Structures are given as C-alpha cells and as structure tokens.
NUTORLO-483834 format. One record per residue (C-alpha): residue in three letters; x, y, z. Coordinates in steps of 0.25 Angstrom, whole numbers, plus 2048, in hexadecimal, padded with zeros to 3 digits. Each point is the difference from the previous one (the first is absolute). Layout:
BEGIN
ALAXYZ
...
This chain:
BEGIN
UNK455C3D807
UNK80580E7FF
UNK7F880880A
UNK80680D7FC
UNK7F780B7F9
UNK8078077F4
UNK7FD80D7F9
UNK8058067F3
UNK80480E7FF
UNK80380B7F6
UNK80D808803
UNK80380E7FB
UNK80B7FA7F8
UNK8027FB7F2
UNK7FD7F1802
UNK7FA7F67F7
UNK7FA7F880B
UNK7F880280D
UNK8087FB80B
UNK7FA7F680B
UNK80180380F
UNK7FB7F980C
UNK7F680680A
UNK80780080E
UNK7F3801807
UNK7F57F57FE
UNK7F680A804
UNK80380A7F6
UNK7F58017F5
UNK8068087F4
UNK7F88047F4
UNK8048037F2
UNK80480E800
UNK80680180E
UNK80E806802
UNK80B7F7807
UNK80E804804
UNK8097F57FA
UNK80F7FD7FF
UNK8067FF7F2
UNK80F8007FC
UNK80480680D
UNK7F680B800
UNK7F2802805
UNK7F58047F7
UNK7F1804801
UNK7F97F57F8
UNK7F27FE7FB
UNK7FA7F3803
UNK7FC7FA7F2
UNK7FB7F2804
UNK7FD7F980D
UNK8027F1804
UNK8087FE7F4
UNK8077F37FE
UNK80F8027FD
UNK8077F77F6
UNK8087F5806
UNK80D8057FA
UNK7FF80D808
UNK8087FF80D
UNK80280980C
UNK7F48087FF
UNK80180B80A
UNK7F5806809
UNK7FB80E7FF
UNK80380A80A
UNK7F1803802
UNK7F48057FA
UNK7FE80F7FF
UNK7F2803803
UNK80280F801
UNK8048007F1
UNK7F58027F6
UNK7FB7F37FA
UNK8017FF7F1
UNK7F37FD7F9
UNK7FF7F37F8
UNK7FC8097F4
UNK80D807801
UNK8087F3800
UNK7F87FB7F4
UNK80380D7F9
UNK80F7FF803
UNK8007F27FA
UNK7FA8047F3
UNK80A80C7FF
UNK80C7F6803
UNK7FB7F67F6
UNK7FE80B7F5
UNK80C808802
UNK8097F4803
UNK80580680E
UNK7FE7FA80E
UNK7F680280B
UNK80B805809
UNK80380C7F7
UNK7F18037FF
UNK7FE7FF80F
UNK80C80A802
UNK7FB80A7F6
UNK7F17FF806
UNK80480080E
UNK80B80A804
UNK80080380F
UNK7F880D7FE
UNK7F37F87FD
UNK8017F780D
UNK7F5805808
UNK7F67F7808
UNK7F1804800
UNK7F37F9801
UNK7FA7FC7F2
UNK7F18047FF
UNK7F97F97F4
UNK7F3808800
UNK80180E7F9
UNK7F780B7FC
UNK80280B7F6
UNK80080D807
UNK7F680B7FC
UNK80B8087F8
UNK8017F57F6
UNK7F18007FC
UNK80180E7F9
UNK8038017F1
UNK80B8067F9
UNK7FD80F7FE
UNK7FE8037F1
UNK8017F27FA
UNK7F78027F5
UNK8018007F1
UNK80B7F77FA
UNK8057FC80E
UNK7F27FC805
UNK7FD7F87F3
UNK80E7F9802
UNK7FC7FD80F
UNK7F47F97FB
UNK8077F87F5
UNK80B7FC80B
UNK7F47FA808
UNK7FB7F87F5
UNK80E7FB7FC
UNK8047FC80E
UNK7F47F6800
UNK8087F77F6
UNK80A7FD80B
UNK80C8037F9
UNK80B80B802
UNK7FC80C7F9
UNK80880A7F8
UNK7FC80E801
UNK80480B7F7
UNK7F680C801
UNK80180F802
UNK7FE80480F
UNK8047F2804
UNK80480480E
UNK7F2805803
UNK7FB7F27FA
UNK8097F9809
UNK7FC80880D
UNK7F17FD7FC
UNK8047F1800
UNK80680180D
UNK7F3805806
UNK7F87F57F9
UNK80A7F6806
UNK7FE80580E
UNK7FB7F3805
UNK80E7FB800
UNK80E806800
UNK8088067F4
UNK80E7FF7FC
UNK80480B7F6
UNK80E7FF7FA
UNK80880B7FA
UNK80D7FF7F9
UNK80880A807
UNK80080880E
UNK7FF80D7F8
UNK7F37FB7FA
UNK7FB7FD80E
UNK80280E804
UNK7F98067F4
UNK7F47F7802
UNK7FE80080F
UNK7FA80D802
UNK7F57FE7F6
UNK7FD7F2805
UNK7FF80480F
UNK7F580A7FC
UNK7F87F57FC
UNK8057F4809
UNK80280880D
UNK8077F880B
UNK7FF7F37F9
UNK80C8047F7
UNK80D7FA804
UNK80D8047F9
UNK80C7F67FF
UNK80D8027F9
UNK80F801801
UNK7FF80E805
UNK7F77FD80C
UNK80780080E
UNK8017F3807
UNK7F780580B
UNK7F58037F5
UNK8027F27FA
UNK7FE7F980D
UNK7F3808802
UNK7FB7FC7F2
UNK8047F2801
UNK7F980080E
UNK7F38067FA
UNK8007F67F4
UNK8027F480A
UNK7F680580A
UNK7F47FE7F7
UNK7FC80E7FE
UNK7FB8047F2
UNK80B8067F7
UNK8048057F3
UNK80F7FE7FE
UNK80780A7F6
UNK80E7FB7FE
UNK80C7FB7F8
UNK8027F27FC
UNK8057FB80E
UNK7F2803805
UNK7FC7F27FA
UNK8077FA80C
UNK7F780680B
UNK7F77F6807
UNK7F48037F7
UNK7F37FA803
UNK7F28027FB
UNK8058077F3
UNK7F58047F7
UNK8088087F6
UNK80E8007FB
UNK80480C7F7
UNK80D8017F9
UNK80180F7FB
UNK8098037F3
UNK8027F17FF
UNK80B8017F6
UNK80A807809
UNK80E7FA800
UNK80180380F
UNK7F67F5803
UNK80C7F67FD
UNK8097FD80C
UNK80E7FE7FB
UNK8087FE80C
UNK8007F980A
UNK7F77F47FF
UNK7F47FE7FE
UNK8028067F2
UNK7F18017FE
UNK7F78097F7
UNK7F6807809
UNK7F58007F5
UNK8017F17FE
UNK8027FD80F
UNK7F3808803
UNK7F87F77F7
UNK8077F4806
UNK7FC80580E
UNK7F18027FC
UNK8007F17FB
UNK8067FB80D
UNK7F6807808
UNK7F57FB7F8
UNK8057F2802
UNK80180380F
UNK7F17FF803
UNK7FE80F7FE
UNK7F98077F4
UNK80A8027F5
UNK80380F800
UNK7FD8087F3
UNK80D8047F9
UNK80180D7F8
UNK80D8037F8
UNK7FF80F7FC
UNK8098077F5
UNK7FF80B7F6
UNK80B7F87F8
UNK7FE7F1804
UNK80C7F6800
UNK8007F77F4
UNK7FE7F4809
UNK7F3806805
UNK7FC8037F1
UNK8027F27FC
UNK7F97FA80C
UNK7F48097FC
UNK8007FB7F2
UNK8017F1804
UNK7F4802809
UNK8087FE80D
UNK7FD80E805
UNK7F38097FE
UNK80280E7FC
UNK7FA80E801
UNK8078097F6
UNK7FC80D7FA
UNK8088057F5
UNK80580F802
UNK7FA8097F6
UNK80980A7FA
UNK7FF8097F4
UNK80F7FD7FF
UNK80A8037F5
UNK80D7F8802
UNK80D8057FA
UNK80C7F6801
UNK80C8097FD
UNK80B7F87FA
UNK80C808806
UNK80A7FA7F6
UNK7F88067F4
UNK7FE80D807
UNK80F802802
UNK8037FE7F2
UNK7F680B7FC
UNK80480A80C
UNK7F37FC807
UNK8067FF80E
UNK80380B80A
UNK8097F980A
UNK7F77F5806
UNK7F38067FB
UNK7FB7FE7F1
UNK7FA80C7F9
UNK7F37F87FF
UNK7FF7FF80F
UNK80380F802
UNK7F58037F5
UNK7F67F6807
UNK80380780E
UNK7FE80E7FA
UNK7F27FC7FC
UNK7FD7F980D
UNK7F880680B
UNK8067F880B
UNK80D7F87FD
UNK8087F5807
UNK80D7F87FE
UNK8027F2806
UNK80D7FA800
UNK8007F2807
UNK80A80080C
UNK8057F27FA
UNK8048087F4
UNK80E805803
UNK8018097F4
UNK7FD80B7FE
UNK80580580D
UNK7F6808808
UNK80A80B803
UNK8028027F1
UNK7F27FF7FC
UNK7FA80A809
UNK80880C7FC
UNK7FC7FD7F1
UNK7F17FF803
UNK80180D808
UNK8088077F5
UNK7F67FC7F6
UNK7F3803807
UNK80380880C
UNK8037FC80F
UNK7F57F7806
UNK7F78017F3
UNK8017F17FE
UNK7FE7F580A
UNK80C7F6801
UNK8007F3808
UNK8087F3801
UNK7F77FA80B
UNK7F17FE7FD
UNK7FE7FD80F
UNK80780B807
UNK7FE80A7F6
UNK7F47FC7F7
UNK7FC8087F3
UNK7F580A803
UNK7F27FC7FB
UNK7FC8087F4
UNK80D8007F9
UNK7FD8007F1
UNK80E7FE7FA
UNK8097F5806
UNK80F7FD7FB
UNK8077F4804
UNK80F8007FF
UNK80B7F6803
UNK7F97F47FB
UNK80C7FB7F8
UNK8087FE80E
UNK7F47F7805
UNK8007F77F4
UNK80C7F7804
UNK8017F47F6
UNK8057F780B
UNK7F3802808
UNK7F47FA7F9
UNK7F780780A
UNK80580E7FD
UNK7F68037F5
UNK7F47FC80A
UNK80680980B
UNK80180C7F6
UNK7F27FE7FB
UNK7FA7FF80E
UNK80880D804
UNK7FA8077F3
UNK7F27FB803
UNK80180580F
UNK80480E7FC
UNK7F58017F6
UNK7F67FC80A
UNK80580B80A
UNK7FD80A7F5
UNK7F17FC800
UNK7F78027F4
UNK80680E7FD
UNK80C7F97F9
UNK8008037F1
UNK80E7FF7FB
UNK80B7F5804
UNK80E8027FB
UNK80A7F5802
UNK80F8027FC
UNK8087F47FC
UNK80B7FB7F7
UNK7F97F47FD
UNK7F28047FB
UNK7FD7F27FA
UNK8027F980D
UNK7F47F6803
UNK7FD80880D
UNK7FA80B7F8
UNK7F67F67FA
UNK7F97FD80D
UNK7FE7F480A
UNK7FB7F67F5
UNK80C8017F8
UNK8097FE80C
UNK7F87F4805
UNK8027FA7F2
UNK80F802801
UNK8007FA80E
UNK7F87F47FA
UNK8097FE7F4
UNK80D800808
UNK7FB7F880C
UNK80180B80B
UNK7F780280C
UNK7F4800802
UNK7FF7F57F6
UNK80B7F9807
UNK80680080F
UNK80E804804
UNK8087FA80B
UNK80E806803
UNK80A7F7808
UNK80980A805
UNK80E7FE806
UNK80680980A
UNK80E7FE803
UNK80B80A805
UNK80A7F87F7
UNK7FD8037F1
UNK8087F47FA
UNK7F97F6809
UNK7F28067FC
UNK8047FF7F2
UNK8047F1801
UNK7F37FD808
UNK7F88077F6
UNK8057F87F5
UNK7FF7F3808
UNK7F1804803
UNK7FD8037F2
UNK8057F27FB
UNK7F77FA80B
UNK7F48077FD
UNK8017FE7F1
UNK8017F1803
UNK7F2801805
UNK7FB8047F2
UNK7F4807806
UNK80180E7FA
UNK80A80B7FA
UNK80B804809
UNK80980C7FF
UNK80B806808
UNK7FE80C809
UNK80A80B800
UNK80280180F
UNK8027F1802
UNK7F57F57FE
UNK7F57FC7F6
UNK7F38057FB
UNK7F77F47FD
UNK7F38027F7
UNK7F57F7803
UNK7F37FE7F9
UNK7F3805806
UNK7F87F3801
UNK7FB7F780A
UNK80E7FA802
UNK80680D804
UNK8017FD80F
UNK8067F27FD
UNK80B8067F8
UNK80380A80B
UNK8017F580B
UNK8097F97F7
UNK80980C7FF
UNK80080180F
UNK8047F2802
UNK80B8017F6
UNK80680C807
UNK7FF7FA80E
UNK8077F47FB
UNK80A8097F9
UNK80380780D
UNK8037F3807
UNK8087FA7F6
UNK80980D7FE
UNK7FF80480F
UNK7FB80D7FB
UNK7F580380A
UNK7FC80E802
UNK8048067F3
UNK7F47FD7F7
UNK7F2805800
UNK7F48017F7
UNK7F980C7FB
UNK7F27FC7FA
UNK7FA8097F6
UNK80B80A800
UNK7FD80F7FC
C-alpha cells in the first residue's frame, strides 16, 4: 500500500490539469490554499495547493516531491480558488493563467487575518446633500436590493446614491469597480470626503509598494471600500456586502490580453455568486450606467435583474442634420452645418462633442472652424467625457463625427455611439434644450433609439440574444495560420452546434444560442480545440475570447 501523501497544485502556467506532487515530510500538514515551491519542466515555481491527500491515477508515474511548503507566503482563500474555477470555466482558460494574473509578486505579503470587523465612526455619517431625486433613488435602491438580484441603476446624481449605499453596507466590505484609471482619479476625492480612511484605491497606476499595502489591508480583516479597476476583483476579498460596477457599459471592463480574457462587469456578478455559496452572505450587486449595455437591458426585461431607472427630463429639440443634403444646397461651412451654427448662435451655453473613437473630422481641423465661427473659447469642445466632461448647464449640444463610429463590420458600433451621446447629454444636465447631430446617414437605426437597435439585434441573431466565442490563432507564420484556420473551421462545422464564420486575423467566430445548453456547447468547443492542438502538434497558438467586445 502506498504510504505517500499526495497533493495537487495550481501552477502559474497555461496548464489544463493540476499536477500531483509528493509531500516529502510525513509531518507536513498542508491546507488548500497554502503555497508550495515545486519543480516543473526544469524550473521552480511557487504553486497553490488545490487538493490535499489526492489519489493520483495509476498511469501517472514519476511523481516528484515538492521542494517545500512556503508558510511565509499568503494563503489563498478557498473563495478565491472557487472564483478562479468559475472564471476559468466560463472564459475557457486555465486556472494557472488566472493565478498568474491574480497573484503577481507585488501582492505576496504575509499578514494575520482577523475575521471580526467593525465599521469606523466615519462610515456612520450620511452623504452631504443627498436629498430630492438622489434621496428618493437611494430609498428605491434599498427596496430593489431586497429582491436579491443584481440591480441596474440609471438615475441622476448616481455617485451620491452609490456613496449612500456604501454607508448603508458598512456592516461589511465594499468593492467598487470603475472602467478606467482616470475614472478612479475623478471619483476618489469626492468618495474620500464621505468614506474617509476606509477608502482604498487600486489600479494600474498605483505603485507596487502601495499595492502591497492595499492587499495587506484587505487580507488583514480591516474594513475597507476598494475603489479600483477590474483587476481589483482578484484581491483576497472577504465579508463583501456590496459590489458596485460603475458605468457598467464601459469597454474597458473587458480584458483582451493576456488571459484571462474576462469582462469585469460579468465577473463581478460571478464573484458575488461564489461568495454567496461560500457560507457568506451574498453581497448586493449594483450595476450603474447612464447608458446601460444592451446585455443589462435585456437582463432587466427578462426579470434576471432589478432596476431603478429615472428617465432624464429634457425640454429637448433634436435636429438630425443630413450633411449630404446640406452640401447639395450649400448648407455646410467646412465641417459645420449652417443649422448647427444657427442653433449655437441662439444658445446660452454651447458644446461640441466628437467621440475620440471617431477619427474624422480631425480635432486640429475642427477647432479652428469653431473658433472662426463663434470666437476663440466661446464653445466648449471635448473628445473625452471623462477627462474633459461637458459643463453642467450646457443648453445646446452638437455631436460630430458619428459616421466614423458606425462601422458596418462592428455590430456594436451603434450601441457605443448611442451610449456616448447619452453620456454627453447627461453631463449637460437638465438645462439641455437643443441637440444637433450631423450625419451622412440620417436614416440609420441608431437615431431611432435603443428599442430599434435591440430589435435589429434580435432579428439578426446578435448578442445579447446570442453569445459569441472567438477561437483565435496567433502564429508568426501567416500561411500556417491560414491553413490551421481552415482545418479548424472544418472541424467546428462538423459539430453542427452553431453558425461559424472566419475571423480576419486568423481563427473563427462561433455564435452560440443563449440557453441552458450554452455551457455544454462551450465545453464541447474546448475539448475539440484541445484535441485539434494535439493531433496537429499546434499547442500554444490557439486561445479563446468569450464574449468579445
């Protein structure tokens, strides 16, 4: 009888299995989550113990001993590993890729965990001036959260409502996600006035020393509110009572490279579910946006999410200017229509928004034309609503460059444009009276609103009514990539599970029905690709991008 004790570990590598190792010391008493230094393929790695006293299959030979347990390294919480498994399963990646992303060396710091925590006195005050609409919204949020489902929030003064919820959830910890680091900077000062020293900031611009300090505080059991970008999901969270995803529609929530290629919004909901299954109280989830994603809108309409939505009230006149028609009747002065010039002349406070993703017209060409028409500095101009927001009180808003955003090869382009326009209008506030949009395609469905675009998505079988999985090929030899793409296309088509189309850069896009068999189909694709790699000796060139943006 084998008297050896075996463990399994997670290595920070792209491995589809959890290797077995022998414990050299019979007295060793490892726990799941402990760190161990192990040999693998001629190198040493700091691994995470994922199973203790495992029984290796009889066909596995030559199982090596670990070099030793590493008690000075932080133990990974069981809830963290459970979260990794859910992410790996959904996004078709490996635990090792997630471990590597979640635990770079800057987060390795040993501290003692205290389970008991109390909310500091600074968290017991209310948000200054939260009355009127914001006060009503806060009460409506309280009622909606009692239903136990994620909540979509779209109300004026939403930041104050979210701060109030942080105070009401002071019995636990809070994770508050923002899409970009520059959004963190804009929000931090206001939040710190309310949350005090409990507020911790996390993001790519934070120094390694500061990251170690934040991770130490989270692990120590001290109460916290983390304000951070998507990677803050992988901190060692415990006793979370609230998860907030602000501007949930932002593209920056999607990790594109390297793996795990996850969406921070969707991963936040998965994290809340995992924590709820770990014996903890499931944290409330609030998804905030002034222009919600189509995915969230569909989840509200299907009853999967609750919502607190207050339509913006504008005494608004919208003028969709067909620039082709205006050119024919001499109605354009450079990039500006005469109708826009006339609207600005009658405005008290005017602004131009040209989304940064719109390459044309170029800003260096646009600014001189605006200054020439209205005088230097008379009209506010921006292409970045986060770093350079439109002043509240603007009563006339022009949106230029929309045609450059309506790419026919990107079915999400119309959604992004609609979100950008909605965000710009929201920054103007209730003073907005005139909206002028210049376009060469005045009949485009985007100008008919969200319902028209959702119907178009449903008719053509696009997300959110379906799910996309990209099977991507990365190869330095284009000819080989093309051959492998063709062979893979044939193999996937043979499954007959869904429509498949080639990707321009190499690989395939698979359209999956959004139903109870979705996960089964995804796992079938994963198995097929793994077999394809082995048969063609093509490992390391193929990866998945689930829910590409």
